C-alpha positions in Angstrom: 7.7 15.9 10.0 5.8 19.1 9.9 2.9 20.3 7.8 2.8 17.1 5.8 -0.4 15.8 4.1 0.6 12.2 3.4 3.2 9.8 4.8 4.7 6.5 3.6 6.0 4.1 6.3 7.9 0.9 5.8 7.5 -1.6 8.6 8.6 -4.3 6.1 12.2 -3.1 6.6 12.2 -4.6 10.1 10.4 -7.8 9.0 6.8 -6.7 9.6 4.0 -8.0 7.3 1.0 -6.1 8.5 0.3 -3.0 10.7 -2.2 -0.3 11.2 -0.5 3.0 10.5 -1.7 5.9 12.6 -2.3 9.2 11.0 -0.4 12.2 12.5 -2.5 15.4 12.5 -2.9 17.4 10.2 -2.1 14.6 7.7 -4.8 13.1 5.5 -3.4 9.6 5.2 -0.5 7.2 5.6 0.5 4.2 3.5 2.2 1.3 5.2 4.4 -1.1 3.3 5.0 -4.6 4.6 7.8 -7.1 3.9 7.8 -8.8 0.5 7.4 -12.6 0.9 6.6 -15.5 -1.3 3.2 -17.3 -1.2 1.3 -19.6 -3.5 -1.0 -17.6 -5.8 -3.4 -18.5 -8.7 -2.2 -17.0 -12.0 -3.7 -18.1 -15.3 -5.6 -20.9 -13.6 -2.4 -22.4 -12.2 -0.9 -22.3 -8.7 2.5 -20.6 -8.8 4.8 -19.0 -6.3 4.3 -15.2 -6.2 5.9 -12.3 -4.4 3.4 -10.6 -2.1 3.9 -7.1 -0.6 1.1 -6.2 1.9 0.0 -2.6 1.8 -2.0 -0.8 4.6 -3.7 2.5 4.0 -5.2 4.7 6.8 -7.0 7.9 5.9 -8.9 10.6 7.7 -12.4 10.1 6.4 -13.3 13.7 7.2 -11.0 14.6 4.3 -10.8 11.6 2.0 -13.7 9.5 0.7 -13.5 5.7 0.9 -14.1 5.3 -2.8 -11.1 7.5 -3.6 -9.0 5.5 -1.1 -9.9 2.3 -2.9 -9.1 3.8 -6.3 -5.7 5.0 -4.9 -4.6 1.7 -3.5 -5.7 -0.1 -6.8 -3.6 2.4 -8.7 -0.6 1.7 -6.5 -1.2 -2.0 -7.0 -1.3 -1.6 -10.7 2.0 0.2 -10.8 3.7 -2.4 -8.6 2.4 -5.2 -10.8 3.5 -3.4 -14.0 6.3 -0.8 -13.2 6.8 0.0 -16.9 3.3 1.6 -16.8 4.7 4.4 -14.7 6.7 5.6 -17.7 3.7 6.5 -19.8 
């Protein structure tokens, strides 16, 4: 890719759970998506089986502030938890 600013990589497609994506210059960031798997989670004070999809976000801190990075990943998390919210 050439002259990109942000990349999404999917290491989950080959069975990977976690990774540390490396930023390619001149990009500002890269979001890595892991394999969806089931784990016990606490929901409404009960232990249930939940689908977990690990996300890894690497950014160039000379360009992007850490607070913005956290808000971005929380926004992504919200959309994944409630996909209908993307319609509004």
